[in-house]
N, C-alpha and C positions, 0 to 999 in steps of 0.2 A: 663700216662702208665708206669708201672714198668717193669724193665728188669728181666732176669732170676736170679735165686738165686744160690749163691755158698757159700759153707762152706769150709774154708781152715784150715786144721789141720797142724800145723807146719808152720804157715804163717809168722813167724819172720825170717826164714832162707833164704838162697840165692835164692832158687827156689820158695819157698812160697811167698816171697815178690814180685818177678817178676810176678807170677801168679796173685797176688792181684792187682798190678798196671795195668796189661793188662786187667783184667776183669772190673775194675772200668772204664777204658778208653772206654770200649765197652758198658757201661751203666748197668752192672750187679749189683745186690744187693749182697754185700759181707759181710760175717761174718768170722772173724779170731778168732779161739778159743784160749784159754789160759789154764793155769793150773787149773783155777777155774771151767772150764767146766766139768760137770758131765756127763759121758757116761755110758750107752747109752742114747740118747736124746729121750724123749717120747713126742708125741702130738705137734711136732713142725717141720715144713717143712725145710729140710736141703738143698734141691735142689741138685745141683751137688757137691759132696764132693771131694776135692783134698787132698789126704793124703800125705803131704810132710814132715812128721816127720821122723827122722832117724839119725843114727850116722854113720860116715864113718871113719874119720882120727883117732878117739880115741876109736874105738869099743873094742880093746883089754884091754885098761885101764879101761873101764866101761862096763863090760859084762852084768851086770844086767840092766843097762840103755839101752843097745843095744837090749836086749830081750824085754824090755818093749816097746820101740819105734817101733820095727819091728813086734812085735807079740801081746803083752798084750793090749796096747792101741788100736791097730787096731781091735782086737777081740771085744772090747766094742763098738767101733764106728760102726762096722758092725751089731751090735744088735739093732741099732737105728731103729725107726719105719718108718720114712718117708724121703727117699732120692731117687732121680731120677737115679743117677749113683754115682759110687765111683771110682776114679783113684788112684791106689796105686803105689808109686814110688819105684821100685826095681832097679836092676843094671845089666849091662852086665858083671860085674865082676864074676857073677856066671858061666860064660863060661871059666874063666881062667883055664889053665891046660889042656884044650881040644886040640886035634891035630890041628895044624895050616894049615891044608889042606882044601881047599874049604872055604865055609862060613857056619857059624852056624845060624840056624834060631830058631824060638820060639818053635819048637817041639823037640829040642835037649834033650838027657838024661844026667843026671849028675852023677858024681862019687865023693863023698865027704866023708871025714873021720872026725868024731866028735873029735878025739884026736888031729887033726891038728889045731893049734891056728888060722891060717888064715881062716879056714872054719867056724869059729863062725859067721863071717859076712854073708857068703853065706847061711849057714843053717838057720839063723834067717830071712834073706830076703826071702828065699824059703818057710819057714814056713808061713810067711805073705802071700805069693802068694797062698799057699794051703788054707789058711783061706778065701781068696777072692773067690776061686773056690767053697769051701764048704759052705760058708755063704752068698755069694753075691747075690744069687737068680738070677743070670744072669745079674745083674746090675753092677758088679765090673769089672774094667779093670786094667790090670797090665802093667805098662810102665817100661821096662828094659832100663835104661839110661846108655849111655856110659859116657865119661869124658866131663862134661858140663863146658863150660868156658864162660866168658863175663865180662864186666866191671860193677862196681856197688859197693855199700857200703859193701856188704857181700861177694864180690868176693875174692877168694884166690886160691892158687895152682900154678902150674908151669907156665902157660901162663901169668896170671896177674902179677906175680912177674917178669917174663922175660920182659914184656912190660915196667914195672916201671923202671927196671934197664937199659934197652936200651934207654929209654927216657932221662935219665940223663947222658948217655955216649956221649962223644964228637964225632964228625964226624970222621969216620975212626978208631974209638976206638975198643979195643978188650975186650970182656967180657968172663971170665972163669967161667964155671959152674961145680958144683959137680954132674955131671951126665955123661952118656955115649951117644955117637952119635948113638948107636944101639938101644937105648930104644925107643919103639913105643907106641902110644896111638891112640884110635879112639876118635877124638874130635868132639863135636857137640855144636853149639852156643846156649846160653840161649834163645834167641828170637825164634829160631827154635823149641826148646824144649817146650816152653810155648804154642806155636801155636799147636804143636802136642798133648799136654795134653788136651787142650780145644776141639780140634777136636775129640779126643778119648771119652771125656765125652759126647759130644753132638751127634756124629755120629758113634762112634765105634761099631763094630759088633763082633769082636773077643775078647777073654778074655785076650790075651797077645800080646803086640807089642814091638818089638825092636825099640828104639829111638836112632839112632846113625847115623854117616856119612856113614858107610859102608866101610870106608878106614882107614887103620892104617898108621899114619904119624910118621916117625922117627925124632929124634932130629937132625940128619944130614940133613934131608930135610928142617927142620925149619931154620937151620943155613944157608943153601943155599938161602932160600927165604929172610931172613933178610939181607944178604949181597947184594942181587940184589935190594932190596927195599930201604935200608938205607945206604949201604956202610959200615956198622958196621959188626964186625966179632964175631962169637962165637967159643969158644974152650971148650973142655971137658976134665976134669981131669981123668975120668974113661974110661976104654976100654972094660969093661965087656959086652958081648953080651947075654942078657937074652933069655930064651926060647921064641920063637915067639908066639904071641897071635893069636888066630883065628880071621878072619875077620867076622864082624857082618852083617848078612843078613837083609836088610830092605825092601824086596819085599812086605811084607804084608802091612805095613803102607803106602808104596808108591802106591800100587794098590788099596787098599780099601779107603784111605783118600786123595790120591793125594798129599802126603807130600814129599817135596824135600828139604833137608837142603843145605845151602850155604857152599861151600868148605872152609876149614880152610885158604887156601892160600889167597883168596880174603878178607876174614874177617880180617886176621892178617895184611895185607897191609893197609887197611883202618883204623884199630885200631891204628897202629903205626903212621900213618899220622895225625890222630886226636889228639893223645897225644902229638906229636911234636908241633902241632899248639898251643895247650893249654899251653904247657910249654913256647913257645916263647912269648905268650901274657902276661905271668906273669913274 
């Protein structure tokens, strides 16, 4: 007996690799596309397509590649003949700049300026979303992801770097960071994200889902947790208090798919303990 079929676009990235590992473990037949793949695909079943291609950190330095990843390639994939569903990875960053009162959900309206360099990312992501609505024939799902973290070969960002530096710090040591205690993010673990993406593909009914923790965590709170867990201390060289970000509503994915992410605090504690044991063994 063969399992379900999945096609992973952008399968070499941080999230794409994790989706691939998870589906293989579940017995799915997985195809990871590469630059040689000619889109649209004709006369070949793609199964559930996970569109994980995209640019984040270097989108301003590579505007043409950003547009191609978020819009051009996606439009060709959506023209393929035979797929059961398509899950497109967007971002909760499209909510940045909205009032930080209450929670924002998937029905929020956006105010964007094409002349604003930062909005190149948002506009291309939202154009990709528009293509899913226009071309997906009801089979496309949009996952707006918050700040995804986790260990692994492709992991990067504030939390993985912090855990690495804390692991090498002596007990009771002090780590200075080029950041502000007031900076906040909505963190969601990679394992929870992968589970949400698969559920969206197989059981999703709505066109858009926020995939986030629903809580904004400050650097100050992380410093407090680190001190409680390890006895090590964090200090911050900056004092700037940025404009507060809105909290992300996750009622839709929770009610429709029964999805609940694990809070950062418990994940971070177990992550630090695991890395400390690994370091001691070596």
